[in-house]
C-alpha positions in Angstrom: 84.6 75.9 63.6 84.9 72.7 65.7 82.8 70.8 63.2 84.9 72.0 60.3 88.1 71.1 62.2 86.7 67.6 63.0 86.1 66.8 59.3 89.4 68.4 58.4 91.2 65.8 60.6 92.9 62.7 59.3 92.2 61.2 62.8 88.4 61.9 62.7 87.6 59.3 65.4 90.0 61.0 67.8 88.5 64.4 67.1 84.9 63.3 67.9 85.6 63.6 71.6 86.0 67.3 71.1 82.8 67.5 69.1 80.8 65.8 71.9 82.5 68.0 74.5 81.4 71.2 72.7 77.9 70.2 71.8 76.5 72.6 74.5 78.0 75.5 72.6 75.4 74.8 69.9 72.5 73.5 72.0 72.4 75.8 75.0 72.6 79.2 73.2 69.8 78.1 70.8 67.6 77.1 73.7 68.3 80.4 75.6 67.9 82.7 72.6 64.6 81.1 71.7 63.0 81.4 75.1 59.7 83.2 74.9 57.8 84.9 77.7 60.7 85.3 80.1 60.1 88.2 82.5 62.2 90.4 84.7 61.4 88.3 87.8 62.6 85.2 86.1 66.0 86.8 85.3 66.2 88.1 88.9 65.5 84.5 90.2 68.2 83.1 88.0 70.6 85.7 89.3 69.7 84.9 92.9 70.2 81.2 92.2 73.6 81.8 90.7 74.6 84.0 93.7 73.5 81.3 96.1 75.7 78.7 94.4 78.6 81.2 94.3 78.2 81.8 98.0 78.3 78.1 98.7 81.4 77.6 96.5 83.2 80.6 98.1 82.4 79.4 101.6 83.8 76.0 100.8 86.9 77.6 99.3 87.5 79.8 102.4 87.0 76.8 104.7 89.6 74.7 102.9 92.0 77.7 102.6 91.9 78.1 106.4 92.3 74.4 106.9 95.3 74.2 104.6 96.9 77.2 106.4 96.7 75.6 109.8 97.9 72.2 108.4 100.8 73.4 106.2 101.3 77.0 107.2 100.8 78.1 103.6 98.3 80.6 102.2 97.6 81.3 98.5 99.8 78.4 97.4 98.9 77.7 93.7 99.6 74.0 93.9 97.5 73.5 97.0 94.8 75.8 95.6 94.4 73.8 92.4 94.3 70.5 94.2 92.6 71.0 97.5 90.8 74.4 97.9 88.5 75.4 95.1 85.5 73.2 94.2 86.3 73.3 90.5 89.5 74.1 88.5 90.8 77.2 90.2 91.0 79.6 87.2 87.4 78.8 86.3 86.3 79.2 89.9 87.9 82.6 90.0 86.2 83.7 86.8 82.8 82.4 87.8 83.1 84.1 91.2 84.1 87.3 89.5 80.9 87.1 87.4 79.0 86.8 90.7 80.5 90.1 91.8 79.5 91.7 88.5 76.0 90.3 88.9 75.7 91.8 92.4 76.9 95.1 91.2 74.6 95.2 88.1 71.4 93.6 89.3 70.1 95.6 92.3 66.9 93.6 92.3 68.6 90.4 93.0 69.5 91.6 96.6 68.0 94.9 97.5 69.8 95.4 100.8 72.8 97.4 100.0 74.9 96.4 103.0 74.4 92.7 102.2 75.3 93.3 98.6 78.5 95.1 99.5 79.4 92.4 102.0 78.9 89.7 99.4 81.0 91.6 96.8 83.9 91.8 99.3 83.4 88.2 100.3 83.5 87.0 96.7 86.5 89.2 96.1 88.3 87.2 98.8 87.3 84.1 96.9 88.7 85.4 93.7 92.1 86.1 95.4 92.1 82.6 97.0 91.7 81.2 93.5 95.3 82.4 92.8 94.3 82.8 89.2 96.3 85.7 87.8 93.8 86.6 85.2 90.9 86.5 87.6 92.8 88.7 90.1 93.8 91.2 87.4 90.2 91.4 86.2 89.0 91.8 89.8 91.4 94.7 90.3 90.3 96.4 87.0 86.7 95.9 88.1 87.2 97.6 91.4 89.0 100.5 89.8 86.0 100.9 87.6 83.7 100.9 90.6 85.8 103.5 92.4 85.9 105.8 89.4 82.2 105.5 88.5 80.6 105.4 92.0 83.0 107.2 94.4 84.3 110.0 92.2 82.4 112.6 94.2 82.9 110.9 97.6 86.5 111.2 98.8 86.0 109.4 102.0 84.5 106.2 100.4 87.1 106.4 97.6 90.1 106.5 100.0 88.5 103.7 102.0 88.1 101.4 98.9 91.6 102.4 97.6 93.0 101.6 101.0 91.3 98.2 101.1 92.6 97.4 97.6 96.1 98.5 98.7 96.0 96.2 101.6 95.0 93.3 99.4 97.7 94.1 96.8 100.3 94.5 99.6 99.3 91.1 101.0 99.6 89.5 97.6 103.1 91.0 97.1 104.3 90.0 100.6 102.9 86.4 100.1 106.1 84.8 98.8 104.4 81.9 96.9 101.9 84.1 95.1 104.6 86.7 94.4 106.7 84.0 92.7 103.8 82.9 90.6 103.2 86.5 89.4 106.8 87.2 88.7 107.2 83.9 86.8 104.7 85.3 84.3 107.3 87.9 83.3 110.1 85.3 83.0 110.1 83.1 79.9 112.0 80.1 81.4 109.6 80.0 84.4 106.4 80.6 82.6 104.7 77.4 81.2 102.3 79.5 79.1 105.1 81.4 77.5 106.7 78.1 76.4 103.3 76.9 75.1 102.7 80.1 73.2 106.2 79.9 71.7 105.5 76.3 70.7 102.2 77.4 69.1 104.1 80.0 67.1 106.4 77.3 65.8 103.5 75.1 64.7 101.9 78.1 62.9 105.2 79.0 61.3 106.1 75.6 59.9 102.6 74.3 59.3 101.6 73.1 55.9 98.0 74.0 56.7 98.1 77.7 57.4 94.9 78.5 55.6 92.5 75.7 56.6 94.4 74.7 59.8 95.4 71.4 61.3 92.5 69.2 62.1 91.7 69.2 65.9 92.0 65.4 66.0 95.5 65.6 64.5 96.7 68.5 66.7 95.7 66.6 69.9 96.6 63.1 68.6 99.2 62.8 71.3 98.5 64.7 74.6 101.5 66.0 76.5 101.8 67.8 79.8 103.2 71.3 79.8 105.4 70.2 82.7 107.1 67.8 80.3 107.7 70.3 77.6 110.1 69.3 74.9 111.5 71.7 72.4 111.2 71.0 68.7 112.4 72.9 65.7 109.0 72.6 64.0 106.8 72.7 67.1 105.2 69.8 68.9 101.6 68.8 68.5 99.6 67.6 71.5 99.9 70.6 73.9 97.0 72.6 75.2 98.2 76.0 74.1 96.2 77.7 76.9 94.9 80.3 74.5 91.6 79.8 72.7 92.5 82.2 69.9 95.8 80.3 69.2 94.0 76.9 69.3 91.4 78.1 66.8 94.2 79.6 64.6 96.1 76.3 64.7 93.1 74.0 64.1 91.1 76.3 61.8 93.7 78.4 60.1 92.7 81.9 59.1 89.1 81.1 59.8 90.1 80.8 63.5 90.4 84.6 63.6 86.6 84.8 63.3 86.3 84.0 67.0 88.5 87.0 67.9 86.6 89.3 65.6 83.3 88.0 66.9 84.2 88.8 70.5 85.5 92.3 69.5 82.3 92.9 67.5 80.1 91.9 70.5 82.1 94.2 72.7 81.6 97.0 70.3 77.8 96.5 70.1 77.5 96.3 73.9 79.6 99.5 74.3 77.6 101.3 71.7 74.3 100.3 73.3 75.6 101.1 76.8 74.9 97.6 78.0 77.1 97.5 81.1 76.5 93.9 82.2 76.8 92.4 78.8 80.0 94.4 78.0 81.7 93.4 81.3 80.8 89.7 80.9 82.0 89.5 77.3 85.1 91.4 78.2 85.9 88.9 81.0 85.4 85.9 78.7 87.4 87.5 75.9 90.4 88.2 78.1 90.2 84.8 79.9 90.3 83.2 76.4 93.9 84.6 76.1 95.1 82.4 78.9 92.9 79.3 78.7 91.4 77.0 76.0 88.0 77.5 77.5 86.3 75.1 75.0 88.5 72.2 76.3 86.8 72.2 79.7 83.2 71.7 80.6 83.3 74.6 82.9 84.7 76.8 80.1 82.0 75.6 77.7 79.3 76.4 80.3 80.9 79.8 80.9 80.7 80.6 77.2 77.4 78.8 76.3 75.4 80.3 79.1 76.7 83.8 79.9 77.1 85.0 76.3 73.5 84.2 75.2 72.2 85.5 78.5 74.0 88.8 77.8 72.5 88.9 74.3 69.0 88.2 75.8 69.5 91.1 78.2 70.7 93.3 75.5 67.7 92.5 73.3 65.3 93.1 76.2 66.8 96.5 76.9 66.7 97.6 73.3 63.1 96.5 73.0 62.2 98.3 76.3 60.7 95.1 77.8 
């Protein structure tokens, strides 16, 4: 869809930057899906390597969070988090760390000691909260609810322990004034930058003369503007990152942009039907995250999509073929 949108642009030269940025979406999945002879131990080693990097990133995040707290007396401040705490952009750090939790929960072979596995899941959960990403925290909460229901439904003691722990975390989040303000702003139009951006995207779609084939990506982003300098326009303003991958594809590819949404829903259906837990959760995370970020406009988002989706497909293929 990016290639089509590039050649659909009047400003083709400007659109080439997006094409180079998104090349891994074509190259990496083809390489992963055509790997032959990969064994279970190789997948386990990949999982261990990913967990090791996640552990390093979360340790760095925790260190800087403590440092910022003693220097400024602030904890879970979104502005400080995005600039000083997380090793990469904080929403992507939160999602990558959440995937590490899912990997720990799903792949017992990666770390066989149950106590270590549980400790790391809790440690990574703290990292997700420190990211102050609302979507990551929401998905974390939904994941732990799933764990409670599926694993502890017959063990009341453990269930109350986990529910109590989650309650403490949620209470802390609510009592934290800065984080509470960020969450409540989500529900208030005038204080929610994404709501403004999505409204602007609606205007562009409503008044566009290219509803069917879409506005070329080079034309849509010909002038880049910051959401913090948002300007209202009767016919919408080009140049904003709509922070919604589905909206971006709809704007730049027209009705064909809906193919991305249908593809994600179809993959979710296939994984659910085949009872592929890991693949279903990963695709579910990426699909929901795409509602709040244009993941194809960041290298970390491209890596998230281009690596984890084909890996999920490989695992699904291996399970179905009983390898």
